C-alpha angles and dihedrals in degrees: 000000000000088000089056090053093051093044094052094045093050093043095052092043089054091052101048106025116211094010093084117185121198118198124189122184143158092234131020133184131184125202120170104313096336121099116194121194125188142179116038101000119193122185126190115194123162104307092340123106112187134180128190143154095247139012136191123195123194111203094198098052096028088230121149118196124194126197135194132016095003118192120183135180124196112193116317101308111041123077122182132194133186147131097239132030135173124196120191101199096190095048094036091232128147129191127188127188117216099013127218124167131180117197104199098192093063095024091233128141128201125196127187145161090256140346131213124194133184121176105320098339123095123190120196126189127211103346152138132247128194145145094218135087106304092219095059112002116193089209131018138170117221120200140178094223139359142192127205129186111207091198100050092026090224118151125201121194124189126205090005121189120191116214129192099207099319097329115105111226107164141020130195128171090221136023124178124189138171117226091205134047097260111131111247140169113264150111117290124217111283127245118223134181145151135225127179089225104032095036127212115356123207129172123179114187123204118202120203121190110158095152134033095241099057145027135185129210119197117192113184114182139184131200103190097212098033112037144266141266148148137246122196136185124198114194125188143171106204092181142356090271102040139055140161148170139214120207120186135167146179132193128181120204122219110245095239093053091044092054095044095048096047091226123177095229135026090204125053120194141152147135142223123205120194126184136161133180123182097198104025101151097052092043099046099037101032094239127145101219115164095213126085120262129184144179126202123181129183110168119173135173136165137157095233143350094263087077085072095039092055097045091091138005093233102082092188088071094056123094100201125193139159093212118076126196123189117193139188117184123185123177145166119201134188133168091271108025141039126198122187141172121193132187121195125182122183129200128184111204092200092065124082089219135016095205090117095046112112114234129195103222102182133351116196117204135189125177128182109205122233114291127190135210136181098033092316093304093115121051131180140168139173132222125184125177128174120193125197104206107194140174134160096232118042138012120331129191146191109223124186126192127195123191124185115175116190119193135191114190141168142158128242137193096030092316093305092119124046118195130180142174119209127191115194119203111194131176136174132188126190128188120183133217138172130043130282118255089233114023113241138172091253115125118231099188120165110254147186129215128187131180141178123195136166139226127191118193137186125182144156136198124204126190129191128176122214130183096273105012143032118224121208121188122191123179136155150138136244126199119198126192132172123244125190131326129203125188140165139173114008094007094051095043097047101032098102096039098045094043089069110095094223091057097053092098095051115113093240090058096047093103096035105102101153116127127188119258105237123213098241146155124219122199120190137176129183136167136183138201121206126187124227091273092056096253116143111241100168136027127172129174132178123184130180129186120202119193124205096191122118124276095345093052128113133074115351125208117313113230122205124181125182132178114178125178095200095180136349087275105032126070131173126193130184134176120176141165121204121204112209094194093056095034090227144089116274090192134011121171122179129179131174124186130188119185134167136136091289109030134041108182127172131178126173138168128195121197124179131170124187091184089225118138121272118256133191091263106027139049125204090220129079115189117170132165128195127186136176136177127191119185124186107195094182139322090298109037126057131164132200138195132181131177129177118184135179105218095187094054094031086231131140109230099183143349134184136172127170150131137228128206113200132190132165094267105027146022128207122190140169126195134180110204135185121185137170109223129179126240134179114241129208090259089061092248120134107242133171139227124210107223126198118194141173113211122198117196124196118169120182103200133248095010088059121048112255090212096050115123092199117113121224095219136012132188121196112213121218118240123229092273092051094233094127 
């Protein structure tokens, strides 16, 4: 029998050159130009490995036919099954009847009446595709014809019908899907929703990725009662060390909705540009500097906050704000020096104009890193920052700050006691430009301020190891005293007036940021516990400032911070400040977390008190509670709960409850969500709307991403007033 194997291999190799076919069989018979193999037939052809019960090879046509219980493997990821197969070696054609293919990379199977393949293209007629159990698939997609490219791993289905069990739920004349993670141009799953006020919502995203270095996402949407618009995101990686994105959007309100809702604008538009480069100087200017350079850009603009609200139908994914900050940061850093340039532009969406808003364009920064002398007993550094504060209406200024800390330090008693003396040299210069909005008699003279003050410190740190834990204790004291001040111009003229707390908000004091150096003493104590693996399980810190200055002297606020990892699953954190003068806490933040394989529970409360008087619009107290519960019943069922509540205003800020059922091939989830989102009204006042939604999530895996936070359907519930 071995001779038959060798004869057939050599004979076929001679006929078709490099396309060698190896056939192994228990029995083999040759008649004229027909070779018949029986028993356990194994065929090896290119990257195919096939097995069958019987095989017939025609020497004249170079056709190989396989019969009965055919199993085929192509490479590592494709498995084929069938009862009949024909391979035309000369034409490189393969036919399977019936056809069954398992693609292991994507965990998808395809079954059809027959399949025809030539080179890298596979055509399938009248079949079914799914990612579920083939015996009883929860979802399946039937099609009249299909094409699959084994090289690009792209699958096309025509006249596709999606079934949940045996119930048809969706039809599309064409469906294209990639069985790997390569970015490709195509249509993304749609987003649908309904609101009694906004009507039916539909968003159909188109994804374009024609080259590896960029992609484009177009997201047109329609809200039948409200209007329509489009949001788009262009992402790019222009080099190995740089990348960016540009997001822009536009939405047009219907006139009836605009009038009824009393909105500030009937068109909402904006953009956000992000870019970062981790070696910008060498790349852009062709230099070979050894230091690190970087560029970060975050430029944002919009005409009102509804530009954010309308960007998606899932309001839980929106981070809304009425204050915009655009930034450009450029720096160059070496072991000894740091150079930076920063641009900051602010925009308040509640204002009709931002002419009076102070911008920082630019700030120039130089820092000399810490240097040591005399066997590290003397330390010094230098920091210089110049800020160009600019606005089109009102006074502008260029303000420069210089900081030079000088330190003498040593250790005593076999390094058990560390002592240091620090002398801080600080200077500030301000020059003014521009005209006041309303002329006054205030003097805006350029001025110079210089100061020297001193700090003496003493501290010790003790460490002791026990069998199960290591205890570290750190305590010390710091005494601060003022030195000499020197001022002229603006600082001399406005010192007395702008040092009064009630005058801080006056226009003349806007650039006066000098505070007195109090003679004070700080006492602090902290200690840590680490387990045998080096993980921190306990941290506690107490700090107390004591002022020796005049009427306002005495004990300052007492700070207490605690972080306690009670068990592997339970953690408690507290940070509080106690004000002796008021006899109350100015801040108290508590957070407790519990997390294991089943539960994820979080509860936190923030309390702050400025001790300022109440007004008709503001309260000195902030009291806010957040809570969340996640419960994983098993590998399939999980439940979630979130609740955010403003205790001071007695106002619910957010609420969410839901569940998610997950299986290997599909997810089903349901969420009820309430959120308080801001809007801009016609009067120019920032208002808010309390939304209530029901989100339905259905993910058919793997054709839908299992990690996607997008919901398949949302329904916005009306409130009692019917304004939703």
